[in-house]
C-alpha positions in Angstrom: 23.3 -16.2 13.5 20.9 -15.9 10.6 21.7 -14.0 7.4 18.5 -12.8 5.7 18.8 -11.8 2.1 16.1 -10.0 0.1 17.2 -9.9 -3.6 15.3 -7.3 -5.6 15.6 -6.2 -9.2 17.5 -3.0 -8.2 18.8 -3.5 -4.7 19.6 -6.3 -2.4 19.0 -5.9 1.4 20.8 -8.1 3.9 20.4 -8.4 7.6 22.3 -10.4 10.2 20.2 -11.6 13.2 21.3 -13.0 16.5 18.5 -15.5 16.9 19.0 -16.4 20.5 21.0 -14.9 23.3 20.6 -13.9 27.0 19.1 -10.5 26.0 16.5 -12.0 23.7 12.9 -11.7 25.1 9.5 -12.2 23.6 9.1 -8.4 23.7 12.3 -7.5 21.9 12.7 -10.5 19.6 16.0 -11.5 18.0 18.6 -8.7 17.6 19.4 -7.3 14.2 23.1 -7.1 14.5 23.9 -5.5 11.1 22.2 -4.7 7.9 23.3 -3.6 4.4 21.7 -2.3 1.2 23.7 -3.0 -2.0 23.1 -2.9 -5.8 21.8 -6.3 -6.9 24.6 -8.2 -8.6 24.2 -8.8 -12.3 23.8 -12.3 -13.7 27.4 -11.9 -15.2 29.0 -11.7 -11.8 30.5 -14.9 -10.5 29.8 -16.5 -7.1 33.4 -15.6 -6.1 32.8 -11.9 -6.9 29.7 -11.8 -4.8 31.2 -13.9 -2.0 34.2 -11.5 -1.8 31.8 -8.5 -1.6 29.8 -10.1 1.3 33.1 -11.0 3.1 34.2 -7.4 2.8 30.8 -6.1 4.0 31.1 -8.3 7.1 34.7 -7.1 7.7 33.7 -3.5 7.7 31.4 -4.2 10.6 34.1 -6.2 12.4 32.3 -9.5 11.7 33.5 -12.9 10.3 31.3 -14.7 7.8 31.9 -17.8 9.9 29.4 -16.6 12.5 26.5 -17.4 10.0 24.9 -20.8 10.5 21.6 -20.1 8.7 20.6 -18.2 5.6 17.1 -17.3 4.3 16.7 -15.8 0.8 13.8 -14.2 -1.0 14.6 -13.5 -4.6 12.7 -12.1 -7.6 15.7 -12.5 -9.9 15.7 -16.2 -10.9 18.9 -16.0 -13.0 20.8 -15.2 -9.8 19.5 -18.1 -7.7 22.1 -20.6 -8.6 24.9 -18.0 -7.9 23.4 -17.2 -4.6 23.2 -20.9 -3.7 26.9 -21.4 -4.6 27.9 -18.3 -2.5 26.1 -19.7 0.5 27.6 -23.2 0.2 31.2 -22.1 -0.8 31.7 -19.1 1.5 29.3 -19.7 4.4 29.2 -23.5 4.3 25.4 -23.2 4.7 22.5 -24.6 2.6 20.2 -21.6 2.1 16.4 -21.6 2.7 14.8 -20.0 -0.4 11.2 -18.7 -0.1 9.5 -20.8 -2.7 6.4 -23.1 -3.1 6.5 -25.7 -0.4 7.9 -23.4 2.3 5.7 -23.0 5.3 4.6 -19.4 5.6 1.4 -19.4 7.7 -0.3 -17.1 5.2 -3.1 -18.6 3.0 -2.9 -17.1 -0.5 -6.4 -16.6 -2.0 -5.4 -15.5 -5.5 -6.1 -17.0 -8.9 -2.5 -18.4 -9.2 -0.7 -18.4 -5.8 2.5 -19.7 -7.4 3.0 -16.5 -9.3 3.2 -14.3 -6.2 6.6 -12.8 -5.7 8.6 -14.1 -2.7 9.2 -10.6 -1.3 5.5 -9.9 -1.2 4.6 -12.9 0.9 7.5 -12.2 3.2 6.4 -8.7 3.7 2.9 -9.9 4.6 4.1 -12.3 7.1 6.0 -9.6 9.0 3.2 -7.1 8.7 0.6 -9.5 10.1 2.9 -10.4 12.9 3.3 -6.8 13.9 0.0 -5.2 13.0 -2.5 -8.0 12.6 -5.3 -7.6 10.0 -6.8 -6.3 7.9 -3.6 -4.7 6.7 -2.1 -3.2 3.5 1.6 -3.4 2.8 3.1 -0.9 0.4 6.6 -1.9 -0.8 8.3 0.9 -2.8 11.1 -0.7 -4.8 11.7 -1.1 -8.6 7.9 -1.5 -8.7 5.5 -0.4 -6.0 3.4 -3.2 -4.7 0.2 -3.1 -2.7 -0.6 -6.3 -0.7 -3.8 -6.8 1.1 -4.3 -9.1 4.1 -7.6 -10.0 5.6 -8.5 -9.8 9.3 -7.6 -13.6 9.5 -4.2 -13.1 7.8 -5.2 -14.3 4.4 -3.5 -12.8 1.3 -6.4 -11.4 -0.7 -4.6 -9.8 -3.6 -3.2 -6.3 -4.4 -1.9 -4.0 -7.1 1.4 -3.3 -8.8 2.5 0.1 -10.1 5.7 1.4 -11.7 8.2 2.5 -9.0 9.1 6.1 -8.6 12.6 5.4 -10.0 11.1 3.9 -13.1 8.7 6.8 -13.5 11.6 9.3 -13.3 13.8 7.3 -15.7 11.0 7.2 -18.3 10.6 11.0 -18.0 14.3 11.7 -18.5 14.8 9.2 -21.3 11.8 10.4 -23.3 12.3 14.2 -22.9 15.6 15.3 -24.3 15.7 18.7 -22.5 14.8 17.6 -19.0 17.7 17.0 -16.7 18.2 14.1 -14.3 17.5 15.3 -10.8 17.6 14.2 -7.2 14.2 12.9 -6.1 13.3 14.6 -2.9 10.5 16.5 -1.2 10.3 20.0 -2.9 10.2 23.2 -0.9 7.1 24.4 -2.6 4.2 23.2 -4.8 4.4 25.8 -7.5 7.7 25.5 -9.2 9.6 28.4 -10.8 12.4 26.5 -12.5 12.8 23.2 -14.4 14.4 21.3 -11.6 11.7 22.1 -9.0 9.0 21.6 -11.6 10.2 18.0 -12.1 10.7 17.4 -8.3 7.1 18.6 -7.6 5.6 16.5 -10.4 7.5 13.3 -9.3 7.0 13.7 -5.6 3.4 14.9 -5.3 2.4 12.9 -8.4 3.6 9.7 -6.8 2.0 10.5 -3.5 -1.2 11.0 -5.4 -0.8 7.5 -7.0 -0.1 5.8 -3.7 -2.9 7.6 -1.8 -5.4 7.1 -4.6 -4.9 3.3 -4.5 -4.9 3.2 -0.7 -8.0 5.3 -0.4 -10.0 2.8 -2.6 -8.5 -0.3 -0.9 -9.3 1.0 2.6 -12.9 1.9 1.4 -13.2 -1.8 0.3 -11.6 -3.4 3.3 -13.0 -1.1 6.1 -11.7 1.9 8.2 -9.9 -0.4 10.7 -7.4 -1.4 8.0 -3.8 -0.7 9.0 -1.2 0.4 6.4 2.6 0.0 6.5 5.2 1.0 3.9 8.6 -0.4 3.3 11.3 -0.2 0.7 14.0 2.4 -0.2 11.6 5.3 -0.8 9.1 4.5 1.9 10.1 7.3 4.3 10.2 9.9 1.5 6.6 9.1 0.3 5.1 8.3 3.6 6.0 11.8 4.9 3.4 13.3 2.5 0.9 10.5 2.4 -2.5 10.7 4.1 -3.0 7.0 4.4 0.4 5.4 5.3 0.2 4.7 9.0 3.7 3.3 9.6 7.1 2.8 8.0 9.2 -0.3 8.6 12.3 -0.4 6.4 13.3 -3.8 7.9 9.9 -5.4 7.2 11.2 -7.8 4.6 14.1 -8.9 6.7 11.8 -9.5 9.6 9.6 -11.6 7.4 12.5 -13.7 6.3 13.6 -14.3 9.9 10.0 -15.4 10.7 9.9 -17.8 7.8 13.3 -19.3 8.7 12.1 -19.9 12.3 8.9 -21.5 11.1 10.8 -23.9 8.8 13.9 -24.5 10.9 13.1 -28.1 11.9 12.1 -29.3 8.5 14.9 -27.3 6.8 17.6 -29.0 9.0 16.1 -32.5 8.5 16.0 -32.1 4.7 19.4 -30.5 4.6 18.1 -27.8 2.1 
């Protein structure tokens, strides 16, 4: 089994894949046995603390950590990488495959500095191109919201980065003393009559305007045949009001990690890294 781990600034998403069994077919692909979303550990947490957390998560699903014989990690939190490596080696007895320069992805990166591209963004693009082909735009709604553009041939052309919805809400609450912290959800109406629904309307429809405004201009540049897919914790919420998001795939990053692991399996095992 493969443990795929996407370590973001706010949340970490994990997925356990059964890579090969009798039920696996080219149409269905490997089975996602279990998945979890947790708060990303702080750099102060030890490998033992994180290892115990993972062991407990497996136990709640009736699984043993010993079933894992491969681990693929995309991380945008470099201070955690050494802790993650220790957890993999001490608790799973597996050397993890980190998505980093030198790893085979199959996606040419046509940007000014390919090395600065976040691992999660390239992983998302791999999965999106596998599922939808190109041209395609991936919108990942996490701590930041990223827009990643793939050509018809599967080349990473570039994109955009905007503050995430959570960051936007936190900025509003921290800078306006009399505004309460509220649950971010789709409001029942567009003209609010109270402070809470005023804030919900501004956050929800304002963010849809941001996303659709960027997508409208990108699609105009790429062509009307461009597909769009959203992922991330808030993808379903925003996609429900968007005019341009064509699909939502909350497991997109995990799928990309699984594909990268499969593409690098032989070399990874030979190098023992």
